C-alpha positions in Angstrom: -9.8 -2.9 -3.6 -11.5 -2.3 -0.3 -10.1 0.5 1.9 -8.9 -1.3 5.0 -7.8 1.2 7.6 -4.8 -1.1 8.4 -3.4 -0.3 5.0 -3.9 3.5 5.2 -1.0 5.9 5.6 -2.8 7.7 8.3 -3.3 4.6 10.6 -1.0 4.2 13.5 -1.2 0.8 15.2 -1.2 1.1 19.0 -1.2 -2.7 19.5 -2.3 -5.8 17.5 -6.0 -4.9 17.6 -6.5 -1.1 18.1 -5.1 1.8 16.2 -5.6 5.6 15.7 -6.5 7.4 12.5 -4.3 10.5 12.8 -6.3 12.3 10.1 -9.7 12.0 11.8 -8.4 11.5 15.4 -10.5 8.3 15.8 -9.8 5.0 17.5 -10.2 2.2 14.9 -10.3 -1.5 15.1 -8.1 -3.9 13.2 -11.0 -5.1 11.1 -12.3 -1.6 10.1 -13.2 -1.1 6.5 -14.2 2.4 5.3 -14.8 2.5 1.6 -16.3 6.0 1.8 -13.2 7.5 3.5 -11.9 10.3 1.3 -8.6 10.5 3.3 -7.5 6.9 2.4 -4.0 6.8 1.2 -2.7 3.3 0.4 0.4 2.1 2.2 1.6 -1.4 1.5 2.8 -1.9 5.2 0.1 -3.3 7.6 0.1 -0.9 10.5 -1.0 -3.5 13.0 1.4 -6.3 11.9 4.4 -4.0 11.7 4.5 -3.4 15.4 4.8 -7.1 16.3 7.0 -8.3 13.4 10.7 -8.6 13.6 10.9 -8.8 9.8 9.3 -5.8 8.1 8.9 -7.8 4.8 6.2 -9.9 6.6 4.1 -6.9 7.1 3.8 -6.0 3.4 0.4 -6.2 1.6 0.0 -9.5 -0.2 -3.1 -9.5 -2.6 -5.1 -12.6 -2.7 -5.1 -14.7 -5.8 -8.4 -14.6 -7.7 -10.6 -17.6 -7.2 -11.2 -20.0 -10.1 -14.7 -19.9 -11.5 -14.8 -23.7 -12.1 -12.6 -26.5 -10.8 -10.2 -28.1 -13.3 -11.7 -31.3 -14.7 -15.2 -30.6 -13.3 -18.0 -31.7 -15.6 -21.1 -29.5 -15.9 -24.6 -30.9 -15.8 -25.1 -29.7 -19.4 -22.3 -31.9 -20.6 -23.7 -34.9 -18.7 -27.1 -34.7 -20.3 -25.6 -34.1 -23.8 -23.6 -37.4 -23.4 -26.7 -39.3 -22.3 -28.6 -38.2 -25.4 -25.9 -39.4 -27.7 -25.3 -42.7 -26.0 
């Protein structure tokens, strides 16, 4: 998992685009990713979304579903050439 500042316990969202890291006393943007941050502490609540949401459940972290490697029913080129040799 990438360390998005928005899901860090130390991030305080000022508005919908700018926040403050209270551990490092830095202004951070909504899109900040700091994989090397040693102070990252995961919090499932999005700091930027929580301020503008009436329902706190909407602000919870929702992991993405893993992408499929191949579409269902898709035929590979290897299979196509194999059928041509038989036919």
